[in-house]
py3Dmol code that shows the C-alpha trace and the ligand (Angstrom):
import py3Dmol

protein = """\
ATOM      1  CA  MET A   1      -6.606 -56.579  -9.073  1.00  0.00           C
ATOM      2  CA  ARG A   2      -4.274 -57.162 -11.990  1.00  0.00           C
ATOM      3  CA  LYS A   3      -1.704 -54.854 -10.510  1.00  0.00           C
ATOM      4  CA  LEU A   4      -1.722 -56.688  -7.200  1.00  0.00           C
ATOM      5  CA  SER A   5      -1.042 -60.079  -8.711  1.00  0.00           C
ATOM      6  CA  ALA A   6       1.759 -58.578 -10.798  1.00  0.00           C
ATOM      7  CA  ILE A   7       3.339 -57.272  -7.621  1.00  0.00           C
ATOM      8  CA  ILE A   8       2.986 -60.613  -5.889  1.00  0.00           C
ATOM      9  CA  ALA A   9       4.517 -62.410  -8.863  1.00  0.00           C
ATOM     10  CA  GLY A  10       7.384 -59.933  -8.890  1.00  0.00           C
ATOM     11  CA  LEU A  11       8.018 -60.391  -5.195  1.00  0.00           C
ATOM     12  CA  SER A  12       8.091 -64.161  -5.327  1.00  0.00           C
ATOM     13  CA  ALA A  13      10.445 -64.081  -8.314  1.00  0.00           C
ATOM     14  CA  THR A  14      12.820 -61.872  -6.319  1.00  0.00           C
ATOM     15  CA  ALA A  15      12.647 -64.197  -3.327  1.00  0.00           C
ATOM     16  CA  LEU A  16      13.387 -67.187  -5.532  1.00  0.00           C
ATOM     17  CA  LEU A  17      16.370 -65.474  -7.139  1.00  0.00           C
ATOM     18  CA  SER A  18      17.954 -64.391  -3.881  1.00  0.00           C
ATOM     19  CA  GLY A  19      17.455 -67.898  -2.519  1.00  0.00           C
ATOM     20  CA  MET A  20      19.378 -69.293  -5.472  1.00  0.00           C
ATOM     21  CA  LEU A  21      22.165 -66.764  -4.979  1.00  0.00           C
ATOM     22  CA  VAL A  22      22.609 -67.867  -1.370  1.00  0.00           C
ATOM     23  CA  VAL A  23      22.930 -71.498  -2.465  1.00  0.00           C
ATOM     24  CA  VAL A  24      25.521 -70.641  -5.122  1.00  0.00           C
ATOM     25  CA  ALA A  25      27.532 -68.512  -2.683  1.00  0.00           C
ATOM     26  CA  ALA A  26      27.558 -71.296  -0.083  1.00  0.00           C
ATOM     27  CA  ARG A  27      28.773 -73.812  -2.666  1.00  0.00           C
ATOM     28  CA  THR A  28      31.702 -71.754  -3.934  1.00  0.00           C
ATOM     29  CA  LYS A  29      32.775 -71.038  -0.370  1.00  0.00           C
ATOM     30  CA  ALA A  30      32.873 -74.702   0.636  1.00  0.00           C
ATOM     31  CA  ALA A  31      34.735 -75.953  -2.434  1.00  0.00           C
ATOM     32  CA  PRO A  32      38.411 -75.153  -1.637  1.00  0.00           C
ATOM     33  CA  ALA A  33      38.260 -77.103   1.630  1.00  0.00           C
ATOM     34  CA  GLU A  34      37.444 -80.424  -0.083  1.00  0.00           C
ATOM     35  CA  PRO A  35      40.405 -82.705   0.686  1.00  0.00           C
ATOM     36  CA  ALA A  36      40.077 -84.563  -2.628  1.00  0.00           C
ATOM     37  CA  ASP A  37      40.414 -81.327  -4.615  1.00  0.00           C
ATOM     38  CA  THR A  38      43.286 -80.018  -2.513  1.00  0.00           C
ATOM     39  CA  TYR A  39      45.090 -83.331  -2.765  1.00  0.00           C
ATOM     40  CA  LYS A  40      44.732 -83.406  -6.543  1.00  0.00           C
ATOM     41  CA  SER A  41      45.977 -79.873  -7.014  1.00  0.00           C
ATOM     42  CA  LYS A  42      48.724 -79.664  -4.365  1.00  0.00           C
ATOM     43  CA  CYS A  43      49.888 -83.061  -3.173  1.00  0.00           C
ATOM     44  CA  VAL A  44      49.509 -85.629  -5.932  1.00  0.00           C
ATOM     45  CA  ALA A  45      52.754 -84.621  -7.695  1.00  0.00           C
ATOM     46  CA  CYS A  46      54.905 -85.791  -4.781  1.00  0.00           C
ATOM     47  CA  HIS A  47      52.706 -88.372  -3.055  1.00  0.00           C
ATOM     48  CA  GLY A  48      51.138 -90.115  -6.050  1.00  0.00           C
ATOM     49  CA  LYS A  49      47.531 -90.898  -7.020  1.00  0.00           C
ATOM     50  CA  LYS A  50      47.150 -93.491  -4.283  1.00  0.00           C
ATOM     51  CA  ALA A  51      49.300 -91.728  -1.653  1.00  0.00           C
ATOM     52  CA  GLU A  52      51.772 -94.535  -2.321  1.00  0.00           C
ATOM     53  CA  LYS A  53      54.866 -92.322  -2.200  1.00  0.00           C
ATOM     54  CA  LYS A  54      56.544 -90.694   0.801  1.00  0.00           C
ATOM     55  CA  PHE A  55      53.659 -91.572   3.098  1.00  0.00           C
ATOM     56  CA  ASP A  56      54.599 -93.642   6.115  1.00  0.00           C
ATOM     57  CA  THR A  57      51.344 -94.851   7.709  1.00  0.00           C
ATOM     58  CA  SER A  58      53.108 -95.959  10.891  1.00  0.00           C
ATOM     59  CA  MET A  59      53.324 -92.308  11.962  1.00  0.00           C
ATOM     60  CA  SER A  60      50.703 -90.986  14.385  1.00  0.00           C
ATOM     61  CA  ASP A  61      47.959 -88.646  13.183  1.00  0.00           C
ATOM     62  CA  ASP A  62      49.504 -85.801  15.151  1.00  0.00           C
ATOM     63  CA  GLN A  63      52.886 -86.309  13.518  1.00  0.00           C
ATOM     64  CA  MET A  64      51.273 -86.357  10.090  1.00  0.00           C
ATOM     65  CA  VAL A  65      49.224 -83.221  10.722  1.00  0.00           C
ATOM     66  CA  GLU A  66      52.381 -81.536  11.941  1.00  0.00           C
ATOM     67  CA  ALA A  67      54.245 -82.587   8.784  1.00  0.00           C
ATOM     68  CA  VAL A  68      51.497 -81.005   6.654  1.00  0.00           C
ATOM     69  CA  LEU A  69      51.408 -77.764   8.651  1.00  0.00           C
ATOM     70  CA  LYS A  70      55.116 -77.302   9.345  1.00  0.00           C
ATOM     71  CA  GLY A  71      56.725 -79.272   6.545  1.00  0.00           C
ATOM     72  CA  LYS A  72      59.235 -82.096   6.832  1.00  0.00           C
ATOM     73  CA  LYS A  73      62.799 -82.471   5.648  1.00  0.00           C
ATOM     74  CA  ALA A  74      63.394 -85.572   3.565  1.00  0.00           C
ATOM     75  CA  GLU A  75      66.825 -87.170   3.239  1.00  0.00           C
ATOM     76  CA  LYS A  76      67.229 -85.307  -0.006  1.00  0.00           C
ATOM     77  CA  PRO A  77      65.015 -82.721  -1.770  1.00  0.00           C
ATOM     78  CA  PRO A  78      62.225 -82.215  -2.616  1.00  0.00           C
ATOM     79  CA  HIS A  79      61.163 -81.674   0.987  1.00  0.00           C
ATOM     80  CA  MET A  80      57.617 -81.594   2.303  1.00  0.00           C
ATOM     81  CA  PRO A  81      56.471 -77.933   2.111  1.00  0.00           C
ATOM     82  CA  ALA A  82      54.897 -76.274   5.171  1.00  0.00           C
ATOM     83  CA  TYR A  83      51.246 -75.757   4.259  1.00  0.00           C
ATOM     84  CA  GLY A  84      50.340 -73.966   7.507  1.00  0.00           C
ATOM     85  CA  GLU A  85      52.009 -70.838   6.083  1.00  0.00           C
ATOM     86  CA  LYS A  86      49.900 -71.187   2.954  1.00  0.00           C
ATOM     87  CA  GLY A  87      46.594 -71.047   4.795  1.00  0.00           C
ATOM     88  CA  VAL A  88      45.881 -74.732   5.476  1.00  0.00           C
ATOM     89  CA  THR A  89      44.273 -75.111   8.924  1.00  0.00           C
ATOM     90  CA  ALA A  90      44.857 -77.975  11.370  1.00  0.00           C
ATOM     91  CA  GLU A  91      41.352 -79.216  10.597  1.00  0.00           C
ATOM     92  CA  GLN A  92      42.023 -79.287   6.859  1.00  0.00           C
ATOM     93  CA  ALA A  93      45.381 -80.974   7.453  1.00  0.00           C
ATOM     94  CA  LYS A  94      43.653 -83.709   9.440  1.00  0.00           C
ATOM     95  CA  ALA A  95      41.090 -84.163   6.653  1.00  0.00           C
ATOM     96  CA  LEU A  96      43.939 -84.442   4.130  1.00  0.00           C
ATOM     97  CA  VAL A  97      45.736 -87.047   6.233  1.00  0.00           C
ATOM     98  CA  ASP A  98      42.507 -89.066   6.530  1.00  0.00           C
ATOM     99  CA  TYR A  99      42.007 -88.762   2.805  1.00  0.00           C
ATOM    100  CA  MET A 100      45.543 -90.008   2.106  1.00  0.00           C
ATOM    101  CA  LYS A 101      45.068 -93.023   4.380  1.00  0.00           C
ATOM    102  CA  GLN A 102      41.847 -93.825   2.568  1.00  0.00           C
ATOM    103  CA  LEU A 103      43.597 -93.524  -0.811  1.00  0.00           C
ATOM    104  CA  LYS A 104      46.395 -95.791   0.283  1.00  0.00           C
ATOM    105  CA  ALA A 105      44.011 -98.380   1.737  1.00  0.00           C
ATOM    106  CA  THR A 106      41.878 -98.672  -1.431  1.00  0.00           C
ATOM    107  CA  PRO A 107      43.641-100.676  -4.133  1.00  0.00           C
TER     108      PRO A 107
END
"""
ligand_1 = """\
43
HEC
C 57.433 -81.138 -3.135
C 56.898 -82.452 -2.829
C 55.763 -82.582 -1.842
C 54.503 -82.003 -1.912
C 53.977 -81.052 -2.980
C 53.765 -82.504 -0.781
N 54.538 -83.352 -0.042
Fe 54.010 -84.312 1.696
N 55.883 -85.019 1.904
C 56.927 -84.827 0.995
C 58.136 -85.408 1.557
C 59.501 -85.420 0.877
C 57.805 -85.947 2.831
C 58.723 -86.607 3.848
C 59.031 -88.026 3.508
C 60.169 -88.494 4.372
O 60.052 -88.451 5.600
O 61.171 -88.877 3.802
C 56.378 -85.694 3.002
C 55.673 -86.102 4.116
C 54.310 -85.946 4.266
C 53.526 -86.461 5.362
C 54.059 -87.240 6.560
C 54.149 -88.727 6.253
C 55.555 -89.202 6.062
O 55.720 -90.359 5.635
O 56.523 -88.473 6.332
C 52.223 -86.132 5.133
C 51.013 -86.470 5.983
C 52.205 -85.367 3.900
N 53.472 -85.275 3.395
C 51.056 -84.825 3.345
C 51.054 -83.959 2.248
C 49.893 -83.223 1.817
C 48.521 -83.319 2.449
C 50.285 -82.463 0.750
C 49.457 -81.466 -0.062
C 48.770 -80.425 0.684
C 51.689 -82.738 0.503
N 52.109 -83.643 1.435
C 52.445 -82.181 -0.513
C 56.847 -84.173 -0.221
C 55.769 -83.420 -0.657
"""
view = py3Dmol.view(width=600, height=400)
view.addModel(protein, "pdb")
view.setStyle({"model": 0}, {"cartoon": {"style": "trace"}})
view.addModel(ligand_1, "xyz")
view.setStyle({"model": 1}, {"stick": {}})
view.zoomTo()
view.show()
């Protein structure tokens, strides 16, 4: 009887551990796609904390997404880099544009 309960305890501990591993793996996978993190690490230097620089909100969403993916030449350097080549997807670009609008709108 003792042996059986030891086995059961061992099994449930294993199940618990693998469940935790799955949660941790899912978290680390989702992290790089967070627009706030991407913005802070890649965009803030040129566009500012509140997206107050070089961000013309009269452009359409499509034009903005295209600027993120394909880059955009400014009158003089630094130009907007093309992030599509660096692995940013259209979906992430849209999320970044939405995030920038939100930043600019909140004082
Ligand atoms: C090296 C500086 C630099 C970095 C880094 C940079 N940008 Fe830009 N971005 C620019 C410039 C310059 C423009 C064009 C402004 C103009 O038209 O004169 C621009 C334009 C844009 C536009 C179009 C809006 C407009 O007014 O032209 C969007 C959207 C944008 N950037 C998003 C981003 C995002 C998102 C990131 C980070 C993933 C990023 N930028 C990183 C310099 C930069």
